[in-house]
Biopython code that builds the backbone (N, CA, C, O; Angstrom):
import numpy as np
from Bio.PDB.StructureBuilder import StructureBuilder

atoms = [
    (1, "MET", "N", (-1.547, 18.901, 23.792)),
    (1, "MET", "CA", (-0.546, 18.992, 22.451)),
    (1, "MET", "C", (-0.989, 17.808, 21.916)),
    (1, "MET", "O", (-0.939, 16.673, 22.390)),
    (2, "SER", "N", (-1.609, 18.369, 20.444)),
    (2, "SER", "CA", (-1.622, 16.995, 19.765)),
    (2, "SER", "C", (-0.427, 16.702, 18.939)),
    (2, "SER", "O", (0.456, 17.531, 18.719)),
    (3, "ILE", "N", (-0.437, 15.611, 18.537)),
    (3, "ILE", "CA", (0.378, 15.130, 17.853)),
    (3, "ILE", "C", (0.343, 14.707, 16.015)),
    (3, "ILE", "O", (-0.273, 13.729, 15.590)),
    (4, "TYR", "N", (1.079, 15.606, 15.184)),
    (4, "TYR", "CA", (1.014, 15.275, 13.919)),
    (4, "TYR", "C", (1.403, 14.225, 12.910)),
    (4, "TYR", "O", (2.629, 14.158, 12.822)),
    (5, "ILE", "N", (0.855, 13.495, 12.225)),
    (5, "ILE", "CA", (1.616, 12.855, 11.695)),
    (5, "ILE", "C", (0.953, 12.684, 10.224)),
    (5, "ILE", "O", (-0.246, 12.712, 9.947)),
    (6, "THR", "N", (2.090, 12.495, 9.333)),
    (6, "THR", "CA", (1.547, 12.218, 8.039)),
    (6, "THR", "C", (0.402, 11.201, 7.582)),
    (6, "THR", "O", (0.196, 10.097, 8.087)),
    (7, "ASP", "N", (-0.405, 11.872, 6.374)),
    (7, "ASP", "CA", (-1.202, 10.689, 5.518)),
    (7, "ASP", "C", (-0.387, 9.745, 5.523)),
    (7, "ASP", "O", (-0.706, 8.926, 6.384)),
    (8, "GLN", "N", (1.004, 9.316, 4.673)),
    (8, "GLN", "CA", (1.402, 8.528, 4.803)),
    (8, "GLN", "C", (1.836, 7.172, 6.077)),
    (8, "GLN", "O", (1.810, 5.950, 6.220)),
    (9, "GLU", "N", (2.224, 8.460, 6.794)),
    (9, "GLU", "CA", (2.414, 7.534, 7.637)),
    (9, "GLU", "C", (0.864, 7.025, 8.968)),
    (9, "GLU", "O", (0.673, 6.304, 9.947)),
    (10, "TYR", "N", (0.494, 7.523, 8.520)),
    (10, "TYR", "CA", (-1.457, 6.828, 8.847)),
    (10, "TYR", "C", (-1.265, 5.845, 8.278)),
    (10, "TYR", "O", (-1.227, 4.819, 8.958)),
    (11, "ILE", "N", (-1.087, 5.758, 6.970)),
    (11, "ILE", "CA", (-1.227, 5.003, 5.547)),
    (11, "ILE", "C", (-0.480, 3.917, 6.268)),
    (11, "ILE", "O", (-1.107, 3.009, 6.813)),
    (12, "ARG", "N", (0.839, 3.971, 6.298)),
    (12, "ARG", "CA", (2.005, 2.660, 7.042)),
    (12, "ARG", "C", (1.112, 2.194, 8.528)),
    (12, "ARG", "O", (0.705, 1.033, 8.548)),
    (13, "GLN", "N", (0.866, 2.925, 9.529)),
    (13, "GLN", "CA", (0.817, 2.437, 10.924)),
    (13, "GLN", "C", (-1.245, 1.524, 10.803)),
    (13, "GLN", "O", (-1.907, 0.976, 11.685)),
    (14, "LEU", "N", (-1.494, 1.732, 9.638)),
    (14, "LEU", "CA", (-3.126, 1.395, 9.619)),
    (14, "LEU", "C", (-2.799, -0.543, 8.930)),
    (14, "LEU", "O", (-3.126, -1.669, 9.304)),
    (15, "LEU", "N", (-2.070, -0.007, 7.895)),
    (15, "LEU", "CA", (-1.175, -1.530, 7.179)),
    (15, "LEU", "C", (-0.399, -2.305, 8.385)),
    (15, "LEU", "O", (-0.386, -3.532, 8.484)),
    (16, "ARG", "N", (0.124, -1.579, 9.120)),
    (16, "ARG", "CA", (0.883, -2.352, 10.251)),
    (16, "ARG", "C", (-0.449, -2.961, 11.231)),
    (16, "ARG", "O", (-0.346, -4.176, 11.402)),
    (17, "SER", "N", (-1.168, -2.593, 11.623)),
    (17, "SER", "CA", (-2.497, -2.626, 11.968)),
    (17, "SER", "C", (-3.318, -3.951, 11.537)),
    (17, "SER", "O", (-4.017, -4.558, 12.349)),
    (18, "HIS", "N", (-3.177, -4.333, 10.235)),
    (18, "HIS", "CA", (-3.837, -5.006, 9.458)),
    (18, "HIS", "C", (-3.137, -6.217, 9.115)),
    (18, "HIS", "O", (-3.591, -6.904, 8.201)),
    (19, "ASP", "N", (-1.951, -6.621, 9.805)),
    (19, "ASP", "CA", (-0.628, -7.390, 9.158)),
    (19, "ASP", "C", (0.215, -7.222, 8.022)),
    (19, "ASP", "O", (0.767, -8.217, 7.553)),
    (20, "GLY", "N", (0.446, -5.741, 7.357)),
    (20, "GLY", "CA", (0.771, -5.273, 6.593)),
    (20, "GLY", "C", (0.319, -5.078, 5.127)),
    (20, "GLY", "O", (1.011, -4.491, 4.294)),
    (21, "GLU", "N", (-1.127, -5.716, 4.827)),
    (21, "GLU", "CA", (-2.203, -5.742, 3.829)),
    (21, "GLU", "C", (-3.327, -5.008, 4.227)),
    (21, "GLU", "O", (-3.375, -4.513, 5.354)),
    (22, "MET", "N", (-4.141, -4.901, 3.502)),
    (22, "MET", "CA", (-5.623, -4.011, 2.786)),
    (22, "MET", "C", (-5.592, -4.247, 1.473)),
    (22, "MET", "O", (-4.653, -4.467, 0.709)),
    (23, "TYR", "N", (-7.343, -4.131, 1.233)),
    (23, "TYR", "CA", (-7.756, -3.628, -0.081)),
    (23, "TYR", "C", (-7.670, -2.073, -0.151)),
    (23, "TYR", "O", (-8.001, -1.307, 0.754)),
    (24, "GLN", "N", (-7.292, -1.815, -1.077)),
    (24, "GLN", "CA", (-7.097, -0.206, -0.856)),
    (24, "GLN", "C", (-8.753, 0.638, -0.649)),
    (24, "GLN", "O", (-8.879, 1.803, -0.273)),
    (25, "THR", "N", (-9.805, -0.234, -0.979)),
    (25, "THR", "CA", (-11.173, 0.128, -0.547)),
    (25, "THR", "C", (-11.673, -0.283, 1.014)),
    (25, "THR", "O", (-12.812, -0.027, 1.402)),
    (26, "GLU", "N", (-10.565, -1.022, 1.939)),
    (26, "GLU", "CA", (-10.934, -1.073, 3.012)),
    (26, "GLU", "C", (-9.757, 0.548, 3.860)),
    (26, "GLU", "O", (-9.988, 0.959, 4.997)),
    (27, "ILE", "N", (-9.083, 0.903, 3.321)),
    (27, "ILE", "CA", (-8.139, 1.974, 3.354)),
    (27, "ILE", "C", (-9.318, 3.261, 3.695)),
    (27, "ILE", "O", (-9.689, 3.789, 4.744)),
    (28, "VAL", "N", (-9.749, 3.487, 1.971)),
    (28, "VAL", "CA", (-10.618, 4.081, 2.167)),
    (28, "VAL", "C", (-11.730, 4.188, 3.266)),
    (28, "VAL", "O", (-11.716, 5.119, 4.072)),
    (29, "GLU", "N", (-12.767, 3.140, 3.282)),
    (29, "GLU", "CA", (-13.496, 3.280, 4.389)),
    (29, "GLU", "C", (-13.111, 3.301, 5.903)),
    (29, "GLU", "O", (-14.031, 3.448, 6.708)),
    (30, "SER", "N", (-11.779, 3.161, 6.379)),
    (30, "SER", "CA", (-11.363, 3.296, 7.324)),
    (30, "SER", "C", (-10.339, 5.071, 7.419)),
    (30, "SER", "O", (-9.990, 5.741, 8.392)),
    (31, "THR", "N", (-10.167, 5.267, 5.987)),
    (31, "THR", "CA", (-10.015, 6.810, 7.067)),
    (31, "THR", "C", (-11.003, 7.640, 6.730)),
    (31, "THR", "O", (-10.846, 8.783, 7.158)),
    (32, "ASN", "N", (-12.307, 7.380, 5.888)),
    (32, "ASN", "CA", (-12.917, 8.238, 5.449)),
    (32, "ASN", "C", (-12.323, 9.103, 4.532)),
    (32, "ASN", "O", (-12.614, 10.200, 5.009)),
    (33, "TRP", "N", (-11.908, 9.237, 3.883)),
    (33, "TRP", "CA", (-11.306, 9.782, 2.727)),
    (33, "TRP", "C", (-11.917, 9.092, 1.509)),
    (33, "TRP", "O", (-12.514, 8.033, 1.313)),
    (34, "SER", "N", (-11.356, 10.562, 0.470)),
    (34, "SER", "CA", (-11.963, 9.942, -1.026)),
    (34, "SER", "C", (-11.387, 9.029, -1.504)),
    (34, "SER", "O", (-10.433, 8.481, -0.951)),
    (35, "LYS", "N", (-11.886, 8.676, -2.683)),
    (35, "LYS", "CA", (-11.485, 7.404, -3.041)),
    (35, "LYS", "C", (-10.050, 7.951, -3.987)),
    (35, "LYS", "O", (-9.214, 7.201, -4.492)),
    (36, "THR", "N", (-10.063, 9.223, -4.037)),
    (36, "THR", "CA", (-8.975, 10.212, -4.885)),
    (36, "THR", "C", (-8.055, 10.040, -3.790)),
    (36, "THR", "O", (-7.639, 8.914, -3.519)),
    (37, "LYS", "N", (-7.714, 11.014, -3.165)),
    (37, "LYS", "CA", (-7.162, 11.216, -1.857)),
    (37, "LYS", "C", (-6.101, 10.061, -1.693)),
    (37, "LYS", "O", (-4.878, 10.184, -1.627)),
    (38, "VAL", "N", (-6.955, 8.761, -1.639)),
    (38, "VAL", "CA", (-6.624, 7.789, -1.184)),
    (38, "VAL", "C", (-5.559, 7.296, -2.634)),
    (38, "VAL", "O", (-4.385, 6.924, -2.649)),
    (39, "SER", "N", (-6.156, 7.412, -3.310)),
    (39, "SER", "CA", (-5.193, 6.781, -4.390)),
    (39, "SER", "C", (-4.025, 7.702, -4.526)),
    (39, "SER", "O", (-2.860, 7.305, -4.486)),
    (40, "VAL", "N", (-4.465, 9.236, -4.727)),
    (40, "VAL", "CA", (-2.891, 10.108, -4.818)),
    (40, "VAL", "C", (-1.662, 9.214, -3.907)),
    (40, "VAL", "O", (-0.534, 8.767, -4.119)),
    (41, "LYS", "N", (-2.590, 9.266, -2.846)),
    (41, "LYS", "CA", (-0.839, 8.774, -1.344)),
    (41, "LYS", "C", (-0.347, 7.564, -1.711)),
    (41, "LYS", "O", (0.871, 7.386, -1.694)),
    (42, "LEU", "N", (-1.365, 6.390, -2.158)),
    (42, "LEU", "CA", (-0.917, 5.583, -2.147)),
    (42, "LEU", "C", (0.106, 5.100, -3.509)),
    (42, "LEU", "O", (0.969, 4.250, -3.295)),
    (43, "SER", "N", (-0.088, 5.841, -5.248)),
    (43, "SER", "CA", (1.126, 6.494, -5.811)),
    (43, "SER", "C", (2.169, 7.291, -5.632)),
    (43, "SER", "O", (3.178, 7.284, -6.337)),
    (44, "GLU", "N", (1.953, 8.041, -4.634)),
    (44, "GLU", "CA", (3.203, 8.381, -4.430)),
    (44, "GLU", "C", (4.050, 7.625, -3.535)),
    (44, "GLU", "O", (5.278, 7.701, -3.565)),
    (45, "MET", "N", (2.976, 6.425, -2.226)),
    (45, "MET", "CA", (3.627, 5.933, -1.673)),
    (45, "MET", "C", (4.633, 5.050, -2.115)),
    (45, "MET", "O", (5.751, 4.749, -1.699)),
    (46, "GLN", "N", (3.920, 4.709, -3.091)),
    (46, "GLN", "CA", (4.431, 3.416, -4.506)),
    (46, "GLN", "C", (5.662, 4.086, -5.222)),
    (46, "GLN", "O", (6.566, 3.433, -5.742)),
    (47, "SER", "N", (5.601, 5.381, -5.194)),
    (47, "SER", "CA", (6.553, 6.093, -5.791)),
    (47, "SER", "C", (7.536, 5.926, -5.215)),
    (47, "SER", "O", (8.314, 5.344, -5.971)),
    (48, "ASP", "N", (7.872, 6.064, -4.493)),
    (48, "ASP", "CA", (8.977, 6.159, -3.002)),
    (48, "ASP", "C", (9.171, 4.798, -2.608)),
    (48, "ASP", "O", (9.782, 4.574, -1.563)),
    (49, "GLY", "N", (8.734, 3.868, -3.303)),
    (49, "GLY", "CA", (8.993, 2.307, -2.356)),
    (49, "GLY", "C", (8.554, 1.826, -1.469)),
    (49, "GLY", "O", (8.649, 0.611, -1.296)),
    (50, "GLU", "N", (7.517, 3.165, -0.061)),
    (50, "GLU", "CA", (6.803, 2.642, 0.614)),
    (50, "GLU", "C", (5.884, 1.453, 0.452)),
    (50, "GLU", "O", (6.387, 0.707, 1.292)),
    (51, "ILE", "N", (5.232, 1.016, 0.118)),
    (51, "ILE", "CA", (4.278, 0.155, -0.373)),
    (51, "ILE", "C", (4.218, -0.203, -2.191)),
    (51, "ILE", "O", (4.596, 0.392, -3.201)),
    (52, "THR", "N", (3.618, -1.328, -1.940)),
    (52, "THR", "CA", (3.372, -1.718, -2.971)),
    (52, "THR", "C", (1.972, -2.252, -2.969)),
    (52, "THR", "O", (1.492, -2.918, -2.053)),
    (53, "LYS", "N", (1.142, -1.782, -4.457)),
    (53, "LYS", "CA", (0.006, -2.346, -5.011)),
    (53, "LYS", "C", (0.126, -3.489, -5.748)),
    (53, "LYS", "O", (1.108, -3.833, -6.406)),
    (54, "ILE", "N", (-0.883, -4.049, -5.618)),
    (54, "ILE", "CA", (-1.430, -5.578, -6.429)),
    (54, "ILE", "C", (-2.596, -5.910, -6.680)),
    (54, "ILE", "O", (-3.379, -6.406, -5.871)),
    (55, "PRO", "N", (-2.880, -5.579, -8.212)),
    (55, "PRO", "CA", (-4.061, -5.303, -8.988)),
    (55, "PRO", "C", (-4.753, -7.167, -8.701)),
    (55, "PRO", "O", (-4.242, -8.268, -8.908)),
    (56, "LEU", "N", (-6.019, -6.761, -8.182)),
    (56, "LEU", "CA", (-6.336, -7.940, -8.033)),
    (56, "LEU", "C", (-8.179, -7.997, -8.604)),
    (56, "LEU", "O", (-9.160, -7.744, -7.904)),
    (57, "GLY", "N", (-8.157, -8.456, -10.231)),
    (57, "GLY", "CA", (-9.600, -8.414, -10.278)),
    (57, "GLY", "C", (-9.828, -6.570, -10.534)),
    (57, "GLY", "O", (-9.078, -5.965, -11.301)),
    (58, "ARG", "N", (-11.173, -5.725, -9.624)),
    (58, "ARG", "CA", (-11.043, -4.390, -10.081)),
    (58, "ARG", "C", (-10.237, -4.119, -8.769)),
    (58, "ARG", "O", (-9.657, -3.033, -8.779)),
    (59, "GLU", "N", (-10.097, -4.786, -7.777)),
    (59, "GLU", "CA", (-9.220, -3.963, -6.540)),
    (59, "GLU", "C", (-7.824, -3.910, -6.918)),
    (59, "GLU", "O", (-7.268, -4.251, -7.962)),
    (60, "ASN", "N", (-7.299, -3.321, -5.657)),
    (60, "ASN", "CA", (-5.876, -2.881, -5.820)),
    (60, "ASN", "C", (-5.624, -3.432, -3.555)),
    (60, "ASN", "O", (-6.175, -2.898, -2.593)),
    (61, "LEU", "N", (-4.462, -4.784, -3.576)),
    (61, "LEU", "CA", (-4.288, -4.978, -2.596)),
    (61, "LEU", "C", (-3.155, -3.797, -2.265)),
    (61, "LEU", "O", (-2.849, -3.150, -3.266)),
    (62, "VAL", "N", (-2.342, -3.327, -0.776)),
    (62, "VAL", "CA", (-1.727, -2.720, -0.975)),
    (62, "VAL", "C", (-0.885, -3.444, 0.017)),
    (62, "VAL", "O", (-1.587, -4.195, 0.695)),
    (63, "VAL", "N", (0.514, -3.483, 0.374)),
    (63, "VAL", "CA", (1.312, -4.137, 1.024)),
    (63, "VAL", "C", (2.671, -2.897, 1.710)),
    (63, "VAL", "O", (3.016, -1.814, 1.237)),
    (64, "LEU", "N", (3.117, -3.541, 2.822)),
    (64, "LEU", "CA", (3.796, -3.178, 3.144)),
    (64, "LEU", "C", (5.700, -3.950, 2.568)),
    (64, "LEU", "O", (6.000, -5.111, 2.847)),
    (65, "PRO", "N", (6.268, -3.393, 2.117)),
    (65, "PRO", "CA", (7.512, -3.943, 1.573)),
    (65, "PRO", "C", (7.999, -4.970, 2.885)),
    (65, "PRO", "O", (8.350, -4.766, 4.048)),
    (66, "GLY", "N", (7.789, -6.354, 1.895)),
    (66, "GLY", "CA", (8.543, -7.699, 2.673)),
    (66, "GLY", "C", (6.711, -8.616, 3.309)),
    (66, "GLY", "O", (6.515, -9.568, 4.063)),
    (67, "ASN", "N", (5.922, -7.870, 2.666)),
    (67, "ASN", "CA", (4.534, -8.108, 3.116)),
    (67, "ASN", "C", (3.657, -9.042, 1.427)),
    (67, "ASN", "O", (2.512, -9.460, 1.252)),
    (68, "GLU", "N", (4.907, -9.021, 0.508)),
    (68, "GLU", "CA", (4.026, -8.920, -0.473)),
    (68, "GLU", "C", (3.777, -11.078, -0.674)),
    (68, "GLU", "O", (4.470, -11.849, -0.009)),
    (69, "PRO", "N", (3.189, -11.348, -1.225)),
    (69, "PRO", "CA", (2.882, -13.007, -1.567)),
    (69, "PRO", "C", (3.797, -12.919, -2.161)),
    (69, "PRO", "O", (4.373, -12.048, -2.813)),
    (70, "GLU", "N", (4.038, -14.738, -1.691)),
    (70, "GLU", "CA", (5.028, -15.182, -2.604)),
    (70, "GLU", "C", (5.356, -15.089, -3.826)),
    (70, "GLU", "O", (6.476, -14.822, -4.264)),
    (71, "ILE", "N", (4.197, -15.348, -4.535)),
    (71, "ILE", "CA", (4.266, -15.342, -6.029)),
    (71, "ILE", "C", (4.913, -13.974, -7.128)),
    (71, "ILE", "O", (5.558, -13.965, -8.176)),
    (72, "ILE", "N", (4.320, -12.887, -6.203)),
    (72, "ILE", "CA", (4.664, -11.369, -6.635)),
    (72, "ILE", "C", (6.181, -11.150, -6.247)),
    (72, "ILE", "O", (6.912, -10.402, -6.896)),
    (73, "SER", "N", (6.748, -12.122, -4.729)),
    (73, "SER", "CA", (8.089, -11.469, -4.742)),
    (73, "SER", "C", (9.177, -12.190, -5.855)),
    (73, "SER", "O", (10.197, -11.696, -6.335)),
    (74, "GLU", "N", (8.605, -13.479, -6.074)),
    (74, "GLU", "CA", (9.510, -14.254, -7.200)),
    (74, "GLU", "C", (9.083, -13.645, -8.417)),
    (74, "GLU", "O", (10.055, -13.638, -9.173)),
    (75, "GLN", "N", (8.074, -13.123, -8.971)),
    (75, "GLN", "CA", (7.912, -12.125, -10.280)),
    (75, "GLN", "C", (8.775, -11.116, -10.276)),
    (75, "GLN", "O", (9.659, -11.066, -11.131)),
    (76, "ASN", "N", (8.635, -10.092, -9.236)),
    (76, "ASN", "CA", (9.916, -8.963, -9.195)),
    (76, "ASN", "C", (11.502, -9.535, -8.961)),
    (76, "ASN", "O", (12.390, -8.836, -9.449)),
    (77, "SER", "N", (11.792, -10.440, -8.433)),
    (77, "SER", "CA", (12.844, -11.013, -8.755)),
    (77, "SER", "C", (13.823, -11.481, -9.626)),
    (77, "SER", "O", (15.051, -11.421, -9.690)),
    (78, "THR", "N", (12.470, -12.205, -10.599)),
    (78, "THR", "CA", (12.936, -12.860, -11.878)),
    (78, "THR", "C", (12.298, -11.305, -12.990)),
    (78, "THR", "O", (12.289, -11.563, -14.194)),
    (79, "THR", "N", (11.901, -10.095, -12.665)),
    (79, "THR", "CA", (11.859, -9.254, -13.361)),
    (79, "THR", "C", (13.527, -8.601, -13.043)),
    (79, "THR", "O", (14.299, -8.488, -13.995)),
    (80, "GLY", "N", (13.758, -8.390, -12.292)),
    (80, "GLY", "CA", (14.623, -7.682, -11.701)),
    (80, "GLY", "C", (16.232, -8.577, -12.199)),
    (80, "GLY", "O", (17.273, -7.984, -12.484)),
    (81, "GLN", "N", (16.089, -9.800, -12.195)),
    (81, "GLN", "CA", (17.505, -10.197, -13.079)),
    (81, "GLN", "C", (17.130, -10.401, -14.291)),
    (81, "GLN", "O", (17.878, -11.253, -14.771)),
    (82, "ASN", "N", (16.327, -10.047, -15.065)),
    (82, "ASN", "CA", (16.059, -9.761, -16.718)),
    (82, "ASN", "C", (16.905, -8.455, -17.212)),
    (82, "ASN", "O", (17.445, -8.408, -18.318)),
    (83, "HIS", "N", (16.951, -7.426, -16.274)),
    (83, "HIS", "CA", (17.553, -5.985, -16.456)),
    (83, "HIS", "C", (18.281, -6.206, -16.351)),
    (83, "HIS", "O", (19.190, -5.377, -16.402)),
]
sb = StructureBuilder()
sb.init_structure("model")
sb.init_model(0)
sb.init_chain("A")
sb.init_seg("    ")
for serial, (resi, resn, name, xyz) in enumerate(atoms, 1):
    if name == "N":
        sb.init_residue(resn, " ", resi, " ")
    sb.init_atom(name, np.array(xyz, "f"), 0.0, 1.0, " ", f" {name:<3s}", serial, name[0])
structure = sb.get_structure()
């Protein structure tokens, strides 16, 4: 009997096994999925609030909620207070 998990759950498990954060390129390498598929899945997950993508130069750092670097968390709380 095989157990099926969604692509999103697979990404969450992958992130949890890497202390809640990975570069997007590392996710592509770990899953053997295309860059496009990973990008689409991460965009869906970000829209649903399941992850945060943090642009760092030419790469994205992908983090689970609660694993954002302190500077990002401070910016988000400041931004939220201004609305």
